[in-house]
C-alpha positions in Angstrom: 50.6 -31.3 40.8 49.9 -29.5 44.0 49.0 -26.2 42.5 45.9 -28.8 40.6 44.9 -30.4 43.8 44.0 -26.6 44.9 42.8 -25.4 41.4 40.5 -28.4 41.7 39.4 -27.3 45.2 38.9 -24.1 44.0 36.6 -25.3 41.1 34.7 -27.1 43.4 33.9 -24.6 45.8 32.8 -21.8 42.5 30.6 -24.9 41.4 29.1 -25.5 44.6 28.6 -21.9 45.3 26.8 -21.2 42.0 24.8 -24.3 42.7 23.7 -23.0 46.0 23.0 -20.2 44.5 20.6 -21.7 42.0 19.0 -24.1 44.4 18.0 -20.7 46.4 16.5 -19.1 43.4 14.3 -22.5 42.4 13.4 -22.8 45.9 12.2 -19.4 45.8 10.5 -20.0 42.5 8.7 -23.2 44.0 7.6 -20.9 47.0 6.3 -18.3 44.7 4.2 -21.0 42.5 6.4 -20.3 39.5 7.5 -24.3 39.3 5.0 -27.1 38.6 4.3 -29.2 42.0 6.9 -32.1 41.2 9.8 -29.6 40.1 12.5 -30.3 42.8 14.6 -27.3 43.4 17.5 -28.9 44.8 17.9 -30.9 41.3 17.4 -28.0 39.2 19.8 -25.8 40.6 22.3 -28.6 40.9 21.7 -29.5 37.0 21.6 -25.8 36.0 25.2 -25.1 37.7 26.8 -28.0 35.7 25.2 -26.9 32.8 26.6 -23.3 33.2 29.9 -25.2 34.3 30.3 -27.0 31.6 29.4 -24.4 29.0 32.2 -22.2 30.6 34.7 -24.9 30.3 33.7 -25.5 26.4 34.0 -21.8 25.6 37.4 -21.8 27.1 38.1 -25.0 25.0 37.3 -23.0 22.0 33.8 -24.2 21.0 32.1 -22.6 18.6 28.9 -19.6 19.6 26.9 -22.0 17.7 27.7 -25.1 19.5 27.5 -23.1 22.7 23.8 -21.6 21.6 22.5 -25.3 21.0 23.0 -26.5 24.4 21.7 -23.2 26.0 18.7 -23.7 23.9 18.3 -27.9 25.2 18.9 -26.5 28.5 16.2 -23.8 28.2 13.8 -26.3 26.7 14.0 -28.7 29.5 13.4 -25.8 32.1 10.2 -25.1 30.1 8.6 -28.5 31.4 9.2 -27.5 35.2 7.7 -23.8 34.6 4.2 -23.0 36.2 1.8 -21.4 33.4 
């Protein structure tokens, strides 16, 4: 139980750091006019951090390559609507 608490806190920190890195990258993309005007870099970064974490958990739990690829394709299709052309 004690270990579980720290493992959970560690996971939160990893997700938070990953999310912050992605937020920073999306902020840069927005300032470089790579994203559409109404794109929210913070929300995009948090969303894709959660997607990455979820994929990691699913891969660990034995999901197939095809199942994971379907989720990745869906996430990338969602990103397309925020990319400037």
